[in-house]
N, C-alpha and C positions, 0 to 999 in steps of 0.2 A: 565506558558506560556499562553499568551492571543492572540498573533498575530503569523501568520505563518511566517512572516519575521524574527522572532526570531530563526527559524530553521537554517537560513543562518548564523546568528551570532554564534549560538551554533556549527555549523559545522566548522566554521572558527577557533573557540577556540579549537575544538577537534583535529585539525591538518589535513593536506592534506591527502586524500585517493587516491588510484590508481583504476581507472575504466577500465575494459576490455570490449570494445564494440564489440559485435558480428555482423558481416556484416555491417561495418561502412559506406557503400556507401549510406548514407541517409542524405540529406541536413538538415532536421529538427533536427536529432539527433546530427549531427556535430555542428550545431549552439548552441544547448543546452550544449554540452560538452565544447565548446569554452567559452560560458558564465560562466560556472562553473569553468573553468580554470582561466579565468580573475578575478573571485571573490576569487581565491586562495583556493578553496576547493577540487579540483581534479587535478591529472595528468592522462593522458589516454594512453592506448595501443589500437590501432585500428586494428581489424582483418577483412580480407576480400580480395576481388579482388582489388589489388593496383591501377590499372588504373581507376576502377570505383570510388574508394575512392577519388583519386586525382581530378576526374571530378566533383564529388559531392561537394568537398571542394571548388573548383574554383567557382561553381555555388552559393555556400552559402557564398562566400567571407570569407572563414576561412583559416588561414595559418596553414599548417600541420607541420611547423618547430618546433612547441611546443610539438608535439606528436610523439610517436613511431608508425610506420605503419608496420604491418606484413602481407605480402602477404599470403593468406590462402584459401584453397579450402574447409576447414571444420571449418568455423569461430566460430560456436557455441561451438564445442568441444575445439577448441584452446583457446577461451575466458575463458571457464570454467577451462581448465588446468592451465591457468595463475593464477587463484584464488587458485586452489589446490596446485600449486607449490610456492605460496607465492609472486608471482610477482604483483598480483593485489588483491584488497580487495573485489570488487564486480563486477558483470556482468551487462551490459546494453544491452537492445534489440535494434538492428539496423534494417536494411532492411531484416528482417527475420520474419517468423510467430512465434507468441508467443509459440505455441505448440511445434515447432521444437526446440526452445531455451530451453524450460522446459524439453524436452526429454533429452537434453545434461546435464542439471543441475542435473537431477534425475537418471542418470546412476549409477548403483551400484559401478562401478570401481572408481568413483570420491569421494565416501563417503561423500556426502553433505546432505544426507537425515537426518531428525531429527525424523521421524516417524509421523510428523504432515503434514496435507494437506497444500499445498502452497495456499495462498490466496492474493488477492489484498486488501491492507489496505489503506484507504484514510483518510486524515485529512482535515476537512472543517473549514473555517473561514467565518462566515456570521454575518452582523450587527444585524440580527434578533435573535441571540442566545448569551447567556451570557458567553460562553466559546468555546474553540475549540472542535470539535466533530469528533470522530474517527468512521469510517463506513466500514463494510465489508459484502458482497463481491460484487463489481460492475463489475468484469471482468474476474474472473477465475473459480470459482466453480459453475457449472450450477445449480444443484439442490441438495444442501448439505443435507446429511442424518444427523441423530443425532450425530454420532461420528465426522463427518466433522464440524458440528456446534461447537462442543467443541473445535476443532482446530482453527476455525475462531475466537472464543472468545480468545483463548490463544495467537494467533498472534496479535489480536487487543489490548489486554491488554499489551503485550510486547511493542507495539508502544506507547500506552498511557503513560506507565511508562518511557521508555527510551528516547523517543523524546520530549514528552510534560512535563514529570515530575509529572504525577498524581500518587500519592502513592497507592491508592486503588480505581481503576476505577469502576464507576457504569455502569453496562452493561444492556441495554434494549434489549430484544428479540422482534423483531417487527413482527406484523401480521396485518390483516385487522381489527381485533377487540381485545378488552382487556379482553375477557373471554375465557375460554377453551371450544372449540367445537370439539367433536370427529370427525366431518366431515372435519375439517380444520387442516391439519397436522402441519402447522406452530404453531398453538396454543398449540397442544399436545407437540411438541418439546419444546416450551417455558416453559411449566409447568415442564417437566422433567429436563431441564437444570437448572431451578431455584432450584429444589430439589437437584440435583447433587451438586450445589454450596453450598447449605445449609449443606450438609453432608460432605463437604470438598473434593469432587471429582474434582471440578474446583476451583483452589486456586487463591489467590492474588487479588480478585475482589468481587464485590457484583453483583449477577445476578438476574434479575427479569423479569417477563413477563407471559403471552403475554401482549404487549402494542400495541395499535394503535399508529401511529406516533405522533399524537397530545398529547397523555398522557405522552409520553416519554420525550417530549421537552417543554411542557407547564404545569406549576404547576396548573394554573387556569383550564385547560382542565381536568387534573387529579382529582382535587378537585370536579369539576362539576360531574364527574363520580363516585365519592366516593372512589377513589383509594388511599389507604394508603401504601406508599412504599418509601424508601429512594432514589430509582432510579427515580420515577415519576417526570417529569418536570425538572430533573437535571442530565440526562444521560451524561456520558462521551463517551460511546461506543454504537453504534446501530448495531445489527446483523440482516441483512436482510434475509427474508425467502428464496430467490433464486436470481439468477443472473438478472432475469427480473426486479424485484423490485429494486435491488441494482443499476442496470444500469440506470433505469428511475429516481431514486432518485438523482444519481450523476449528470446526465445531466440537470435535473430540477433545482438542486441547482446552477449549474454553469451558465446555459444559461438563466434561468428565475429569479433566486434570486440573481445573481451577486456574488455568493460565490467564495472565493479563495480556491484552493485545492492543496494538495501534496499527491502523492501516491507512494507506493512501493510494490513489491511482497515479502511476508514474509512467512517463514515456513521451509526454508532450512538453512544450516549452514552459507550461505552467502545470503544477500538480493539481489534482482534483480531490477534494475531500468528500467522503461519503460515510454516512453512519447507518447502521441497520437498526430496525426496531428492536431486534433481539440483543443489541449491544447494551452493556451497562453504561451508566452515566460516565464512569471513569474512562471506559473505552472510547466513548464519543469525544471526551475532552482530550485524551491522549492522541487520538487520531487527528484532531484539529491541530494540536501542537506539532505532530509529525509533519503535517502538510505545510505548516508555517516554515519549518526547517528546510523543506525541500524546494522552497521558492528559489529560483535562479538568482 
């Protein structure tokens, strides 16, 4: 897969999924769900205050006749229960804090935990790179430790394989420099993650690092620094050192480099869709398509 638009074609071919929207009284989210419905990739159950949902739908010019609306005082829990009970395939964040929705997803009673840290995984398409690029984490894990970075890799590799079709993703662990410096934790993590991969502790991919960003995505930059690695200049996945770097990279790519992007929260037994108000309509639709593809 070379284009993000192919996610939509793939989601259509995979068959329609049902999304449970938590606190659906959000114009932006309702528009996105309506777009996905019109593209034939989702049906939706909308949870929340019925009056507020009706008002938001009217403001967004969205007809609710296509969707099931459930009046709920605990929309996060009710949306998650819909997935657990088999009525929906995945959850989507509406007018609710991400943390509050995640608390519901991770409740022991719902048995949706996998043992992995949940992370935001994004796929970028930019004319400046020769393939789609999977990146984590721009919005969930604030300062991942070594174990959490293993989970970030596992979540990202899952997306690269399942959504894009990359058989053995090349994973670059990103830092500010491409050599190990004991004073810079990101470079120490990178060296350890590379070794863990070499010894089979991280499977199904090739992990190397540390890389400065240029070495990971430019063969020329890597050669100039004398870096010999199958990942250098040809990364499928970038693992960011922390949320600051990830978020700045994400927004730089979208707002300055004109990249297209699709994102989903991965790591539980069901993926979670979320859209930001700053996202374009296309991004919102592609993110829902990606989430559909990541349903187990």
